GUKOLTI-537121 format. One record per residue: residue number from 1; residue in one letter; chain; x, z, y of N, C-alpha, C, CB in turn. Coordinates in steps of 0.2 Angstrom, whole numbers, m for minus. Atoms other than C-alpha are relative to their C-alpha. Glycine has a CB too. Layout:
! GUKOLTI-537121
> NUM:A:A:X:Z:Y:X:Z:Y:X:Z:Y:X:Z:Y
...
This chain:
! GUKOLTI-537121
> 1:M:A:m1:7:m1:m114:218:1094:6:m3:m2:m1:m2:8
> 2:S:A:m6:2:2:m96:217:1091:1:0:m8:6:5:3
> 3:R:A:0:0:7:m99:222:1073:m3:m7:m3:m4:6:m3
> 4:F:A:3:6:2:m110:207:1072:5:m6:0:m6:m2:4
> 5:F:A:m5:5:m1:m96:195:1078:6:1:m5:3:0:7
> 6:T:A:m5:m1:5:m83:203:1067:m2:m2:m7:2:8:0
> 7:A:A:2:2:6:m94:201:1052:m1:m8:m1:m7:3:m1
> 8:A:A:1:7:0:m98:183:1057:7:m4:m1:m4:m2:6
> 9:A:A:m6:3:0:m80:179:1059:3:1:m7:5:3:5
> 10:F:A:m3:m1:7:m75:187:1042:m4:m5:m5:m1:7:m2
> 11:L:A:4:5:4:m89:177:1034:2:m7:0:m8:1:1
> 12:S:A:m3:7:m2:m83:161:1042:6:m1:m4:0:m1:7
> 13:L:A:m7:0:3:m65:164:1036:m1:0:m7:4:5:2
> 14:A:A:1:0:7:m71:168:1019:m3:m7:m3:m5:6:m3
> 15:L:A:3:6:2:m82:152:1018:6:m6:0:m6:m2:4
> 16:I:A:m6:5:m1:m67:141:1024:5:1:m5:3:1:7
> 17:G:A:m5:m1:6:m55:149:1011:m3:m3:m6:1:7:0
> 18:T:A:3:2:6:m67:146:997:m1:m8:0:m7:3:m2
> 19:Q:A:1:7:m1:m71:128:1003:7:m4:m1:m3:m2:7
> 20:A:A:m7:3:1:m52:124:1004:2:0:m7:5:4:5
> 21:Q:A:m2:0:7:m49:130:986:m4:m4:m4:m1:7:m2
> 22:A:A:5:4:4:m64:120:980:2:m7:0:m7:1:2
> 23:Q:A:m1:6:m1:m57:104:986:7:m2:m4:2:m2:8
> 24:P:A:m6:2:4:m44:95:974:5:m3:5:m2:m5:m5
> 25:A:A:m6:2:m4:m27:91:980:0:m8:0:7:3:m2
> 26:Q:A:m1:7:0:m23:73:985:6:m2:m5:2:m3:7
> 27:T:A:m5:2:5:m14:65:970:1:m8:1:m3:1:m7
> 28:T:A:m1:7:m1:m15:47:976:6:m1:4:m6:m4:2
> 29:P:A:m6:2:m4:1:39:983:m3:m2:7:5:m5:m3
> 30:G:A:2:2:m7:m1:37:1002:m5:5:2:m2:m7:m1
> 31:G:A:5:m5:m2:m14:51:1003:m6:m4:2:3:4:6
> 32:A:A:6:3:m2:m30:47:1012:1:m7:3:m4:4:5
> 33:G:A:m2:6:m3:m22:33:1022:0:m6:m5:6:0:4
> 34:G:A:m1:6:5:m18:23:1006:m7:m2:m3:4:3:m6
> 35:A:A:6:2:2:m36:24:1000:m4:m4:5:m4:6:m2
> 36:R:A:3:4:m5:m42:18:1017:3:m7:1:1:4:7
> 37:G:A:m4:7:0:m29:4:1017:m3:m4:m6:7:1:m1
> 38:A:A:2:4:5:m35:m1:1000:m7:m3:1:0:4:m7
> 39:R:A:7:3:m2:m53:m3:1006:0:m5:5:m4:6:2
> 40:M:A:m1:6:m5:m47:m13:1021:2:m6:m3:5:3:5
> 41:I:A:m2:6:3:m38:m25:1010:m5:m3:m5:6:2:m5
> 42:E:A:6:3:4:m53:m27:998:m5:m3:5:m4:6:m3
> 43:R:A:5:3:m5:m64:m31:1013:4:m7:3:m2:4:6
> 44:F:A:m4:5:m3:m50:m42:1021:1:m6:m5:6:2:3
> 45:C:A:m1:6:5:m46:m52:1005:m6:m2:m4:6:3:m5
> 46:G:A:7:2:3:m64:m53:999:m2:m7:2:m5:6:0
> 47:S:A:3:6:m2:m75:m67:1002:1:m1:8:m7:m1:m2
> 48:M:A:m1:1:m7:m72:m75:1019:m6:m1:4:5:m6:1
> 49:K:A:6:1:m4:m85:m74:1032:0:m7:3:m1:6:6
> 50:P:A:0:7:m3:m91:m90:1039:2:1:8:m7:m3:0
> 51:A:A:m2:0:m7:m85:m95:1056:m6:0:5:5:m6:2
> 52:Q:A:6:1:m4:m102:m93:1064:1:4:7:m6:4:m3
> 53:A:A:m1:m4:m6:m96:m80:1077:4:m4:5:3:7:m1
> 54:W:A:m4:4:m4:m83:m92:1083:m4:m6:3:6:m3:m4
> 55:G:A:5:6:m2:m96:m106:1084:m4:2:6:m4:m2:m6
> 56:R:A:4:m3:m6:m107:m95:1095:5:1:6:m3:6:m2
> 57:Y:A:m4:m1:m6:m92:m91:1106:2:m7:3:7:3:m2
> 58:A:A:m1:7:m3:m88:m110:1108:m6:m3:3:2:m4:m6
> 59:E:A:6:3:m3:m106:m114:1112:m1:4:7:m6:1:m4
> 60:R:A:0:m4:m6:m106:m100:1125:5:m3:5:0:7:m1
> 61:L:A:m5:2:m4:m90:m106:1132:m1:m7:3:7:0:m3
> 62:S:A:2:7:m2:m96:m124:1133:m5:0:5:m2:m4:m6
> 63:D:A:5:m1:m5:m111:m119:1142:2:3:7:m6:4:m3
> 64:R:A:m3:m4:m6:m102:m107:1154:4:m5:4:4:6:m2
> 65:L:A:m5:4:m4:m89:m120:1159:m3:m7:1:6:m1:m4
> 66:A:A:3:6:m1:m101:m135:1159:5:m6:m2:m3:m1:7
> 67:L:A:m5:4:2:m89:m145:1148:m3:m7:m1:3:2:m7
> 68:D:A:2:6:1:m90:m164:1147:2:m2:m7:3:m5:5
> 69:E:A:m1:2:7:m89:m174:1130:8:0:m2:m3:m7:m1
> 70:K:A:m7:0:2:m70:m176:1131:3:8:m1:4:m3:6
> 71:Q:A:m2:m7:1:m68:m157:1134:m3:3:m6:m2:4:7
> 72:K:A:3:m3:6:m80:m153:1120:4:m2:m6:m7:m2:0
> 73:G:A:m4:2:5:m69:m163:1109:6:4:m1:2:m8:0
> 74:M:A:m6:m5:0:m54:m153:1114:m1:7:m3:4:0:6
> 75:L:A:3:m7:2:m64:m137:1111:m1:0:m7:m6:2:4
> 76:R:A:1:1:7:m69:m143:1094:7:0:m4:m4:m6:m2
> 77:A:A:m6:0:3:m51:m147:1090:4:7:0:5:m5:3
> 78:W:A:m3:m7:0:m45:m129:1095:m4:4:m5:m1:3:7
> 79:Q:A:4:m4:5:m60:m122:1085:2:m1:m7:m7:m2:2
> 80:E:A:m2:2:6:m55:m132:1070:7:3:m2:0:m7:m1
> 81:A:A:m7:m3:1:m37:m126:1072:0:7:m2:5:m2:6
> 82:R:A:0:m7:1:m42:m108:1073:m3:2:m7:m5:3:6
> 83:I:A:4:m1:6:m54:m109:1058:5:m1:m6:m6:m4:m1
> 84:K:A:m5:1:6:m40:m117:1047:6:5:0:3:m7:2
> 85:A:A:m5:m5:m1:m27:m105:1054:m2:7:m3:3:1:7
> 86:R:A:3:m6:3:m38:m90:1049:0:0:m7:m7:1:3
> 87:A:A:0:1:7:m40:m97:1032:7:0:m3:m4:m6:m2
> 88:D:A:m7:0:2:m22:m100:1030:3:7:0:4:m5:4
> 89:S:A:m2:m6:m1:m18:m83:1036:m2:5:m5:m2:3:7
> 90:R:A:2:m5:5:m29:m74:1024:3:m2:m7:m8:m1:0
> 91:T:A:m3:2:6:m22:m85:1010:7:3:m1:0:m7:m1
> 92:A:A:m7:m2:0:m4:m80:1015:0:7:m1:3:m2:6
> 93:Q:A:m1:m7:0:m8:m62:1016:m3:3:m6:m4:3:6
> 94:C:A:3:m3:6:m19:m60:1000:2:m3:m6:m7:m1:1
> 95:S:A:m2:3:7:m10:m70:987:8:1:0:m2:m7:m1
> 96:P:A:3:m5:5:m3:m60:978:m3:5:4:4:2:m5
> 97:K:A:3:m5:m4:m14:m46:983:5:6:1:m6:3:m5
> 98:P:A:m5:m5:m2:m4:m33:992:m1:7:m4:0:2:7
> 99:N:A:1:m7:4:0:m16:983:2:5:6:6:0:m6
> 100:L:A:m1:m5:m5:m2:m3:996:1:7:m2:m6:0:5
> 101:S:A:m1:m7:3:1:12:984:7:2:1:m2:0:m7
> 102:T:A:m7:m2:m2:20:12:989:1:m1:7:4:m4:m5
> 103:F:A:m3:1:m7:29:13:1005:3:m7:1:5:6:2
> 104:Q:A:m3:7:0:38:m3:1001:m5:m5:0:5:m1:m6
> 105:G:A:6:5:0:22:m12:997:m4:0:7:m5:2:m5
> 106:R:A:4:0:m7:14:m6:1014:5:m4:5:m1:7:2
> 107:L:A:m5:3:m4:30:m12:1023:0:m8:m1:7:3:0
> 108:D:A:0:7:2:30:m29:1014:m7:m3:3:0:m1:m7
> 109:W:A:7:3:m2:11:m32:1018:0:0:8:m5:5:m2
> 110:R:A:0:0:m8:14:m27:1037:4:m6:2:3:6:3
> 111:Q:A:m4:6:m2:28:m40:1038:m3:m7:m2:7:0:m4
> 112:K:A:3:6:2:18:m53:1029:m6:m1:5:m3:1:m7
> 113:R:A:6:0:m5:3:m49:1041:3:m3:7:m3:6:1
> 114:L:A:m2:2:m6:14:m51:1056:3:m8:0:6:4:2
> 115:E:A:m2:7:0:22:m68:1050:m6:m4:0:4:m1:m7
> 116:A:A:6:4:0:4:m74:1046:m3:m1:7:m5:3:m5
> 117:Q:A:2:0:m7:m1:m69:1064:4:m5:4:0:7:3
> 118:L:A:m5:5:m4:14:m79:1071:m2:m7:m2:7:2:m1
> 119:A:A:1:7:2:10:m94:1061:m7:m2:2:0:0:m8
> 120:S:A:6:2:m3:m8:m94:1067:0:m1:7:m5:6:m2
> 121:F:A:m1:1:m8:m3:m92:1085:3:m7:1:4:5:3
> 122:K:A:m4:7:m1:9:m107:1083:m5:m6:m2:6:0:m5
> 123:A:A:5:5:2:m5:m117:1074:m5:m2:5:m3:1:m7
> 124:T:A:6:1:m5:m18:m114:1088:3:m1:7:m4:6:m1
> 125:R:A:m2:0:m7:m7:m114:1103:0:m7:3:8:2:0
> 126:A:A:0:6:m2:m5:m133:1105:m7:m3:2:3:m5:m5
> 127:P:A:7:2:m2:m24:m137:1104:m3:4:6:m5:1:m6
> 128:L:A:3:m4:m6:m28:m122:1116:3:m2:6:2:7:m2
> 129:E:A:m3:2:m6:m15:m128:1128:m3:m7:3:7:m1:0
> 130:A:A:3:7:m1:m22:m146:1127:m7:1:3:m1:m4:m6
> 131:F:A:7:m1:m3:m40:m139:1130:0:3:7:m4:5:m5
> 132:Y:A:0:m3:m7:m35:m128:1145:3:m5:5:5:6:m1
> 133:A:A:m3:5:m5:m25:m142:1153:m5:m5:1:6:m4:m3
> 134:G:A:6:5:m1:m41:m153:1151:m5:3:5:m3:m3:m6
> 135:L:A:5:m3:m4:m51:m141:1162:2:m1:7:m1:8:m1
> 136:S:A:m1:1:m8:m54:m143:1181:3:7:2:m6:m2:3
> 137:D:A:m2:m7:m3:m47:m129:1192:m6:5:0:3:m1:7
> 138:Q:A:5:m5:0:m64:m122:1194:m2:2:m7:m7:m4:3
> 139:Q:A:1:m2:7:m67:m122:1175:5:5:m2:0:m6:m4
> 140:K:A:m5:m5:2:m50:m113:1173:m1:7:3:7:m3:2
> 141:A:A:2:m6:m4:m55:m100:1186:m6:4:m3:m1:m1:7
> 142:N:A:6:m3:4:m72:m97:1177:2:3:m6:m5:m5:m1
> 143:W:A:m2:m2:7:m64:m96:1160:5:7:1:4:m5:m4
> 144:D:A:m5:m6:m1:m50:m84:1166:m4:6:2:5:m1:6
> 145:A:A:4:m5:m2:m63:m73:1175:m4:3:m6:m5:m2:5
> 146:Y:A:4:m2:6:m74:m73:1159:5:4:m5:m3:m6:m4
> 147:R:A:m4:m3:5:m59:m68:1148:2:7:3:6:m4:m1
> 148:D:A:m2:m7:m3:m54:m54:1160:m6:5:m1:1:m1:8
> 149:R:A:6:m4:1:m72:m47:1160:m1:2:m8:m6:m3:2
> 150:R:A:0:m1:7:m72:m49:1141:5:6:m2:1:m6:m4
> 151:G:A:m5:m5:1:m56:m39:1140:m1:7:2:7:m3:2
> 152:D:A:2:m6:m3:m62:m26:1151:m5:4:m4:m3:m1:7
> 153:R:A:5:m3:4:m77:m23:1140:3:3:m7:m5:m5:m2
> 154:R:A:m3:m2:7:m66:m22:1124:4:7:2:5:m5:m2
> 155:R:A:m4:m6:m2:m54:m9:1133:m5:6:1:4:m1:6
> 156:Y:A:5:m5:m2:m70:1:1139:m2:3:m7:m5:m3:4
> 157:R:A:2:m2:6:m76:1:1121:5:4:m4:m2:m5:m5
> 158:R:A:m5:m4:3:m59:7:1114:2:7:4:6:m4:m1
> 159:G:A:m1:m6:m3:m58:20:1127:7:0:4:0:6:m4
> 160:D:A:m6:1:m3:m42:13:1135:m1:2:8:3:m7:m1
């Protein structure tokens, strides 16, 4: 029996060694992460997805909180600000298209991304605060609870 295990171990090591020799070495700058980053940029800077998911979220939120017409108008203003901020953010990050093949290019793109996120936050904060201020105490409590549950689901999916 031990001969069988010894032979199996030897055969496994031999196969692993030949497989490692058969694989070509990484020649692209940035290694595998650079290629993954390039694919991510292609998806991100490609055609923009419609804001349907955000529309569905706004509809569910409106139904959950039983918003009146004035509150729905403030929700629409927030929604429009988010959609515009998202488009502006994508434009800022993708023109010119980032070069992720160099370390400096990756750092520059990360800085551009953080600046775009900050600009989006600033653009959507006032409409969000106006919407939240227009809610009743009960609606605020419902929305806060909904956001907490939603965050818990995201953390659960990520494994946090």
